[in-house]
C-alpha positions as CSV (number, residue, x, y, z in Angstrom):
1,X,14.1,-19.5,-21.1
2,X,10.5,-18.7,-20.6
3,X,8.9,-16.4,-23.0
4,X,7.8,-14.3,-20.0
5,X,11.3,-13.6,-18.8
6,X,12.4,-13.0,-22.4
7,X,9.9,-10.1,-22.6
8,X,10.0,-8.8,-19.0
9,X,11.8,-8.7,-15.7
10,X,10.0,-9.7,-12.5
11,X,10.5,-7.9,-9.2
12,X,8.9,-7.8,-5.7
13,X,7.4,-5.0,-3.5
14,X,6.8,-6.0,0.1
15,X,4.7,-3.6,2.2
16,X,5.8,-5.1,5.6
17,X,2.1,-5.9,6.4
18,X,1.5,-6.7,10.1
19,X,-0.4,-9.8,10.9
20,X,-2.9,-10.6,13.7
21,X,-0.9,-12.0,16.6
22,X,2.4,-10.7,15.3
23,X,4.3,-7.5,16.0
24,X,5.6,-4.7,13.7
25,X,9.1,-5.9,14.5
26,X,8.2,-9.3,13.1
27,X,6.7,-7.8,10.0
28,X,10.0,-5.9,9.2
29,X,12.1,-9.0,9.8
30,X,9.7,-11.0,7.5
31,X,10.4,-8.4,4.8
32,X,14.1,-8.9,5.1
33,X,13.8,-12.7,5.1
34,X,11.6,-12.5,2.0
35,X,14.2,-10.4,0.2
36,X,16.8,-13.1,0.8
37,X,14.4,-15.7,-0.6
38,X,13.4,-13.8,-3.7
39,X,17.0,-13.0,-4.4
40,X,17.8,-16.7,-4.4
41,X,14.9,-17.3,-6.8
42,X,16.3,-14.8,-9.3
43,X,13.9,-11.8,-9.0
44,X,15.4,-8.5,-10.4
45,X,14.7,-6.1,-7.6
46,X,13.1,-5.9,-4.1
47,X,11.3,-2.7,-3.0
48,X,9.8,-1.5,0.3
49,X,7.1,1.1,0.9
50,X,6.3,4.2,3.0
51,X,3.1,4.4,5.1
52,X,2.6,6.5,8.2
53,X,0.2,5.8,11.1
54,X,-1.3,2.7,9.5
55,X,-2.0,-0.1,12.1
56,X,-1.6,-2.8,9.4
57,X,1.8,-1.6,7.9
58,X,5.1,-1.5,9.7
59,X,7.1,0.0,6.9
60,X,7.2,3.7,7.7
61,X,10.9,4.5,7.0
62,X,11.7,3.0,3.5
63,X,15.3,4.1,3.2
64,X,16.1,2.7,6.6
65,X,14.4,-0.6,5.7
66,X,16.1,-0.6,2.3
67,X,19.5,-0.4,4.1
68,X,18.6,-3.5,6.1
69,X,17.4,-5.4,3.0
70,X,20.5,-4.4,1.0
71,X,22.8,-5.4,3.9
72,X,21.1,-8.9,4.1
73,X,21.3,-9.6,0.4
74,X,24.2,-9.8,-2.1
75,X,23.0,-9.0,-5.7
76,X,19.4,-8.1,-6.0
77,X,18.6,-4.5,-6.6
78,X,17.0,-2.8,-3.6
79,X,14.8,0.3,-3.5
80,X,11.6,2.0,-2.5
81,X,8.1,1.8,-3.9
82,X,8.2,4.5,-2.9
83,X,9.5,7.4,-0.9
84,X,6.6,9.9,-0.8
85,X,8.5,13.0,-1.9
86,X,6.0,15.6,-0.6
87,X,6.6,14.3,2.9
88,X,10.3,15.1,2.8
89,X,12.8,17.8,1.8
90,X,14.4,16.8,-1.5
91,X,17.9,17.5,-0.1
92,X,17.4,15.0,2.7
93,X,16.0,12.4,0.3
94,X,19.1,12.9,-2.0
95,X,21.4,12.5,1.0
96,X,19.7,9.3,2.1
97,X,19.9,7.7,-1.3
98,X,23.4,8.9,-1.7
99,X,24.4,7.1,1.5
100,X,22.6,3.9,0.3
101,X,24.3,4.0,-3.1
102,X,27.7,4.6,-1.5
103,X,27.2,1.6,0.8
104,X,25.7,-0.7,-1.9
105,X,27.0,0.6,-5.2
106,X,25.1,-0.3,-8.3
107,X,22.2,-1.9,-6.4
108,X,20.0,1.0,-5.3
109,X,16.7,2.2,-6.9
110,X,14.9,5.4,-6.0
111,X,11.1,4.9,-6.4
112,X,9.2,8.1,-5.8
113,X,5.5,8.8,-5.1
114,X,3.4,11.9,-4.5
115,X,1.0,10.8,-1.8
116,X,0.7,12.9,1.4
117,X,-0.6,10.8,4.2
118,X,-4.0,9.0,4.3
119,X,-5.7,11.1,7.0
120,X,-5.8,14.7,8.3
121,X,-4.1,13.6,11.5
122,X,-1.2,12.0,9.7
123,X,-0.8,14.9,7.4
124,X,-0.8,17.3,10.4
125,X,1.8,15.1,12.2
126,X,4.0,15.3,9.0
127,X,3.5,19.0,8.7
128,X,1.9,18.7,5.3
129,X,-1.4,19.1,3.6
130,X,-3.1,17.7,0.5
131,X,-1.9,20.6,-1.6
132,X,1.7,19.6,-1.1
133,X,1.2,16.8,-3.6
134,X,0.6,19.4,-6.3
135,X,4.3,20.5,-6.1
136,X,5.6,17.0,-6.9
137,X,7.0,17.8,-10.3
138,X,9.1,20.7,-8.8
139,X,10.1,18.6,-5.9
140,X,11.2,15.8,-8.3
141,X,13.2,18.3,-10.3
142,X,14.9,19.6,-7.2
143,X,15.8,16.1,-6.0
144,X,17.3,15.1,-9.3
145,X,19.3,18.3,-9.3
146,X,21.0,17.4,-6.1
147,X,22.5,14.3,-7.8
148,X,23.7,16.3,-10.8
149,X,25.0,19.2,-8.8
150,X,22.7,21.8,-10.4
151,X,21.2,23.3,-7.3
152,X,21.4,27.1,-7.5
153,X,21.8,27.4,-3.7
154,X,25.5,26.8,-3.6
155,X,24.9,23.8,-1.3
156,X,26.1,20.3,-2.3
157,X,24.3,17.1,-1.4
158,X,26.9,14.8,0.1
159,X,27.5,12.0,-0.8
160,X,24.7,12.0,-3.5
161,X,26.3,14.5,-5.9
162,X,27.8,12.8,-8.9
163,X,26.2,9.4,-8.1
164,X,23.6,7.8,-10.4
165,X,20.7,6.3,-8.5
166,X,18.0,5.2,-11.0
167,X,14.7,7.2,-10.3
168,X,11.3,5.8,-10.9
169,X,8.0,7.7,-10.7
170,X,4.9,5.9,-9.2
171,X,2.2,6.9,-11.6
172,X,-0.6,7.9,-9.2
173,X,-2.9,10.6,-10.7
174,X,-0.8,12.9,-12.8
175,X,2.3,10.6,-12.3
176,X,2.3,9.4,-15.9
177,X,2.5,12.9,-17.2
178,X,5.2,13.9,-14.7
179,X,7.3,10.7,-15.5
180,X,7.0,11.4,-19.3
181,X,8.0,15.0,-19.0
182,X,10.9,14.2,-16.7
183,X,12.1,11.4,-18.9
184,X,12.0,8.8,-16.1
185,X,10.9,5.2,-15.8
186,X,7.3,4.8,-14.6
187,X,5.6,2.3,-12.3
188,X,1.9,2.0,-12.9
189,X,-0.9,-0.3,-11.5
190,X,-2.8,-1.9,-10.4
191,X,-3.5,-4.8,-12.7
192,X,-7.2,-4.8,-11.8
193,X,-7.8,-1.5,-13.6
194,X,-6.6,-2.7,-16.9
195,X,-8.2,-0.1,-19.2
196,X,-7.0,2.9,-17.1
197,X,-3.6,1.4,-16.8
198,X,-3.3,1.0,-20.6
199,X,-4.4,4.6,-21.1
200,X,-1.7,5.8,-18.6
201,X,0.9,3.7,-20.4
202,X,-0.1,5.0,-23.8
203,X,0.0,8.6,-22.5
204,X,3.4,8.1,-21.0
205,X,4.9,6.7,-24.1
206,X,3.4,9.3,-26.4
207,X,4.7,12.2,-24.3
208,X,8.1,10.8,-23.1
209,X,11.0,13.1,-23.4
210,X,14.5,11.5,-23.3
211,X,16.6,12.7,-20.4
212,X,19.9,12.1,-18.6
213,X,18.2,9.3,-16.7
214,X,16.5,7.4,-19.5
215,X,16.7,7.6,-23.3
216,X,13.4,5.8,-23.9
217,X,10.3,4.9,-22.0
218,X,10.5,2.2,-19.4
219,X,7.2,0.8,-18.0
220,X,6.9,-1.2,-14.8
221,X,3.4,-2.6,-14.2
222,X,2.5,-3.5,-10.6
223,X,-0.2,-5.6,-8.9
224,X,-1.1,-8.7,-7.0
225,X,-0.2,-12.1,-8.4
226,X,-1.0,-15.2,-6.4
227,X,0.0,-18.7,-7.6
228,X,-0.9,-21.9,-5.8
229,X,-1.5,-25.6,-6.5
230,X,-5.2,-24.9,-7.1
231,X,-7.3,-21.8,-8.1
232,X,-9.1,-22.1,-4.7
233,X,-5.8,-21.9,-2.8
234,X,-4.7,-19.0,-4.8
235,X,-7.9,-17.2,-4.0
236,X,-7.5,-17.9,-0.3
237,X,-4.1,-16.1,-0.5
238,X,-6.1,-13.0,-1.5
239,X,-8.6,-13.2,1.3
240,X,-6.7,-11.4,4.2
241,X,-5.8,-8.3,2.1
242,X,-9.3,-8.2,0.5
243,X,-10.9,-8.2,4.0
244,X,-8.5,-5.7,5.4
245,X,-9.2,-3.3,2.5
246,X,-13.0,-3.9,3.0
247,X,-12.7,-3.1,6.7
248,X,-10.8,0.1,6.0
249,X,-13.4,1.3,3.7
250,X,-16.2,0.6,6.1
251,X,-14.5,1.5,9.4
252,X,-11.9,4.1,8.5
253,X,-8.8,2.1,9.7
254,X,-6.6,-0.4,7.9
255,X,-6.1,-3.4,10.3
256,X,-3.4,-6.1,10.4
257,X,-4.0,-9.1,8.2
258,X,-6.1,-11.9,9.7
259,X,-5.7,-15.6,8.7
260,X,-7.7,-16.6,5.7
261,X,-9.6,-19.2,7.6
262,X,-10.9,-16.5,10.1
263,X,-11.9,-14.3,7.2
264,X,-13.9,-17.1,5.6
265,X,-15.9,-17.4,8.9
266,X,-16.6,-13.8,9.5
267,X,-20.0,-12.2,9.4
268,X,-20.0,-9.1,7.3
269,X,-22.4,-6.3,6.6
270,X,-23.8,-6.1,3.0
271,X,-21.6,-3.1,2.3
272,X,-18.5,-4.8,3.8
273,X,-19.2,-8.0,1.9
274,X,-19.4,-6.0,-1.4
275,X,-16.1,-4.4,-0.8
276,X,-14.6,-7.8,0.2
277,X,-15.8,-9.6,-2.9
278,X,-14.6,-6.7,-5.1
279,X,-11.2,-7.0,-3.4
280,X,-10.9,-10.6,-4.4
281,X,-11.6,-10.0,-8.1
282,X,-9.5,-8.7,-10.9
283,X,-6.1,-9.9,-9.7
284,X,-3.9,-12.4,-11.5
285,X,-4.4,-15.5,-9.4
286,X,-4.7,-19.2,-10.0
287,X,-2.6,-22.3,-10.9
288,X,0.8,-22.0,-12.6
289,X,-0.8,-22.6,-16.0
290,X,-3.6,-20.0,-15.4
291,X,-1.2,-17.4,-14.2
292,X,1.2,-17.9,-17.0
293,X,-1.6,-17.5,-19.6
294,X,-2.8,-14.3,-17.9
295,X,0.6,-12.8,-17.6
296,X,1.3,-13.5,-21.3
297,X,-1.9,-11.6,-22.1
298,X,-1.0,-8.6,-19.9
299,X,2.5,-8.4,-21.2
300,X,1.3,-8.5,-24.7
301,X,-1.3,-5.7,-24.0
302,X,1.1,-3.4,-22.2
303,X,4.5,-4.3,-23.7
304,X,5.8,-3.5,-20.2
305,X,9.5,-4.1,-19.5
306,X,8.9,-5.2,-15.9
307,X,6.3,-6.6,-13.5
308,X,6.4,-5.6,-9.9
309,X,4.5,-8.1,-7.8
310,X,2.9,-6.6,-4.7
311,X,1.1,-9.5,-3.1
312,X,0.3,-9.4,0.7
313,X,-1.2,-12.2,2.7
314,X,-1.2,-13.6,6.3
315,X,0.5,-16.9,5.5
316,X,4.2,-16.1,4.8
317,X,5.1,-19.6,3.8
318,X,2.2,-19.7,1.3
319,X,3.4,-16.3,0.0
320,X,6.9,-17.6,-0.5
321,X,5.5,-20.7,-2.3
322,X,3.6,-18.3,-4.6
323,X,6.8,-16.5,-5.4
324,X,8.5,-19.9,-6.0
325,X,5.8,-21.0,-8.4
326,X,5.9,-17.6,-10.2
327,X,9.7,-17.9,-10.5
328,X,9.2,-21.4,-12.1
329,X,6.6,-20.3,-14.7
330,X,8.6,-17.2,-15.6
331,X,11.9,-19.0,-15.9
332,X,13.5,-17.1,-13.1
333,X,14.2,-20.0,-10.7
334,X,17.9,-20.4,-10.5
335,X,18.6,-17.3,-12.4
336,X,20.5,-15.8,-9.5
337,X,23.1,-18.6,-9.9
338,X,23.5,-18.0,-13.7
339,X,26.2,-15.7,-15.0
């Protein structure tokens, strides 16, 4: 067994990124297909995300997509990375995850975030504003109460009450503090901001309070990992997302992913080029040997129990090849077939 898998689990988050020349429907089906493949490779869990009104992301209803993923797979854990709790009533979220857990017992995770839309227009459409994120801790407490049957309203969440769906807190902003106080596993990233990530992990572990859900801290680190035959090919995997992020910062909208070869031929403004180059740097990317070395360093620094890989790119076959290579260097490949 690889020393990497001996020290950490490896999982996947797919954002259902749309691609130039392809539809949102195709993006969602790509996500389901990828889930089947990474299950076969032995990854521990497969998560989907929640974004609203974003041209480059088709995943707007994570519990619905999670149901499709769970129905198309057999053993991999399935969940959300995450449901943005301020956008929803906690009772409704509990009911949705209760249905998922009832249909796919023992396989469902409940990853929860505190973002409230990216623009004023989206927040208005959701009936929310920025201040709603400040109530995340109370919303989280209410949500968990529905599962334990402790709501003071006399209402019972069906079929959630009495079920155990593992909750995870996405540590954005105050998320590390909230996760520690609630005694919940924490997902923190990205791998590019290593010093800030390490501070968040240290704070979480120092302030963790054991709870019904977890007796000790559990840290999931997340970020982009790209593995290819050469370092240059791995870097090309990063180009579509790096350009899309650069475009969003200079034009105010997050576009579908373009092919890497088109990105490499684009003329960019100085500001856009700066964001693009920055978007290429800091990720874990390279050959199998290079990535293995970097992962060993990160896991030694963080002592994380799990790595959640969040890579997005235009070329889905190249993306799958990256996951195959990562499975090989971490010792996952074939793990799904082992007892």
